[in-house]
Every structure is written in C-alpha cells, then in structure tokens.
C-alpha positions as CSV (number, residue, x, y, z in Angstrom):
1,M,14.8,-3.2,31.1
2,K,17.5,-1.0,32.6
3,D,17.6,-3.3,35.7
4,E,18.2,-6.3,33.4
5,A,20.9,-4.5,31.5
6,E,22.7,-3.6,34.9
7,K,22.4,-7.1,36.0
8,L,24.0,-8.5,32.8
9,K,26.7,-5.9,32.9
10,A,27.5,-6.6,36.6
11,R,27.6,-10.4,35.8
12,W,29.6,-9.9,32.7
13,D,32.2,-7.7,34.4
14,Q,32.5,-10.0,37.3
15,F,33.0,-13.3,35.4
16,K,34.2,-12.4,31.9
17,P,37.2,-14.2,30.9
18,R,40.5,-12.9,32.3
19,S,43.8,-13.0,30.5
20,D,45.1,-15.5,32.8
21,A,42.6,-17.8,31.5
22,L,44.9,-18.1,28.6
23,Q,47.3,-19.9,30.8
24,G,44.6,-22.5,31.8
25,D,44.0,-25.8,30.0
26,R,41.9,-26.3,27.0
27,E,38.8,-27.0,29.0
28,E,39.1,-23.6,30.9
29,M,39.4,-22.0,27.5
30,L,36.3,-23.7,26.0
31,K,34.3,-22.8,29.2
32,A,35.3,-19.2,28.7
33,I,34.1,-19.3,25.1
34,Q,30.8,-20.8,26.2
35,F,30.3,-18.1,28.7
36,I,31.0,-15.3,26.1
37,K,28.4,-17.1,23.9
38,E,25.8,-17.2,26.6
39,K,26.3,-13.6,27.4
40,R,25.9,-12.6,23.8
41,L,22.6,-14.5,23.7
42,Q,21.5,-12.6,26.8
43,W,22.5,-9.4,25.3
44,Q,20.5,-10.1,22.1
45,Q,17.4,-10.6,24.1
46,L,18.0,-7.2,25.8
47,S,18.6,-5.6,22.4
48,D,15.6,-7.1,21.1
49,G,13.7,-5.6,24.1
50,R,15.1,-2.2,23.6
51,E,13.9,-2.3,19.8
52,K,10.5,-3.3,20.8
53,I,10.4,-0.5,23.5
54,E,11.6,2.1,21.0
55,K,9.1,1.1,18.4
56,E,6.3,1.2,20.8
57,C,7.4,4.5,22.2
58,G,7.5,5.8,18.6
59,Q,4.0,4.8,18.1
60,F,2.8,6.7,21.0
61,G,5.0,9.8,20.2
62,L,7.2,9.3,23.4
63,N,10.9,9.7,23.7
64,P,12.5,6.2,24.1
65,P,14.5,5.6,27.5
66,K,18.3,6.0,27.3
67,L,19.8,2.5,27.4
68,D,23.5,3.2,26.6
69,I,24.5,0.5,29.0
70,I,23.3,-2.1,26.4
71,D,25.7,-0.6,23.9
72,E,28.5,-0.7,26.3
73,I,27.9,-4.3,26.9
74,D,27.8,-4.9,23.3
75,D,31.2,-3.2,22.7
76,D,32.7,-5.3,25.5
77,I,31.4,-8.6,24.4
78,K,32.3,-7.9,20.7
79,Q,35.9,-7.4,22.0
80,F,36.0,-10.7,23.8
81,E,34.4,-12.4,20.8
82,D,37.0,-11.2,18.4
83,N,39.7,-12.6,20.7
84,W,38.3,-15.8,21.9
85,L,36.5,-17.0,18.9
86,I,39.7,-17.1,17.0
87,Y,40.9,-19.8,19.6
88,E,37.5,-21.7,19.0
89,M,38.0,-21.8,15.3
90,F,41.8,-22.9,15.7
91,N,40.5,-25.6,18.1
92,S,37.7,-26.7,15.8
93,E,40.1,-27.4,12.9
94,L,42.7,-28.9,15.2
95,D,40.1,-31.2,16.5
96,T,39.2,-32.2,12.8
97,L,42.8,-33.3,12.4
98,A,42.8,-35.1,15.6
99,Q,40.0,-37.3,14.6
100,E,42.1,-39.0,12.2
101,E,43.6,-42.2,13.2
102,W,47.4,-42.0,13.7
103,I,48.1,-44.9,11.4
104,V,46.3,-43.0,8.5
105,F,47.6,-39.6,9.6
106,R,51.3,-40.4,9.8
107,S,51.5,-40.6,6.0
108,K,49.9,-37.2,5.7
109,T,51.7,-35.2,8.3
110,Y,52.1,-32.5,5.8
111,L,48.5,-31.8,6.4
112,F,49.4,-30.7,10.0
113,D,52.3,-28.5,8.6
114,E,49.7,-26.9,6.2
115,F,47.2,-26.4,9.1
116,L,50.1,-24.5,11.2
117,Q,51.2,-22.3,8.1
118,K,47.5,-21.4,7.4
119,W,47.2,-20.2,11.0
120,M,50.3,-18.5,11.2
121,E,49.3,-16.5,8.1
122,K,45.8,-15.9,9.5
123,L,47.2,-14.6,12.8
124,K,49.7,-12.4,10.9
125,T,46.9,-10.6,8.9
126,T,44.5,-10.2,11.7
127,S,44.9,-7.3,14.3
128,Q,47.1,-8.2,17.1
129,T,45.1,-9.3,20.4
130,H,46.3,-11.0,23.4
131,M,45.1,-14.3,22.0
132,S,47.4,-14.0,19.0
C-alpha cells in the first residue's frame, strides 16, 4: 500500500499541471483537468484500501500502518481541483452557449453578457487562486 502511494505521489509530483499550462490552449487545459480527475480516482482507491487495512487491523487488535502520504496527496490534489475545476465549470457553461446557432443567438447576445457578469461575480466571491 505504501509503495502504491509513493508511486502515485511521484507521478503526481512529476506530471501535475504547472501554472504555465494556463498559457496553453483550451485542449491543454482540458487535458490537465482530466489528469487531475484520474489522479483523484487513483487516490480514492488508495484511500479505500487504507480504510480496509485500518478496519482489519482493528479487528485483530493491531495498530494500523502510518500512511500519511495518502493525506498529503489528497491535500495537493484538492488544491488543484479547487483551481482547475473552476475553469471546467466555466468552459462547460461556455460550451452550452456556443452550441447555439449564430442566427438564433445574435438576437440574444444579452445572454453572453449575463454569463460574463455571473462569472465575474462568482470569481470575486471565491478565494483568489492563480486561475482567477
């Protein structure tokens, strides 16, 4: 279990999205979001395994092994999720607007203005990150 956690941490530290990815194109940013989601799933599997081990150790009256690295990974991934998933929500809503045909949308450009105002307010009220 500890080896798996160390491997996940090493891969996460090596490949986690860097702030220069913000200067990339949209596809690059979406790949970064997908990577974060994949690592969250891998972390969840480790966390579930840790809970199972702790439960089994409790049944046998043993002290569970220290696996603090799993909590470290969680904290780091959570920080990236807070930053990058904001962009994913923005992008998803923008895609919804982009699906409209221009001939129909041009008479509803106020919707785009409302969209931008909503996101400006949302970003003002959330804590400052390098994404906002």
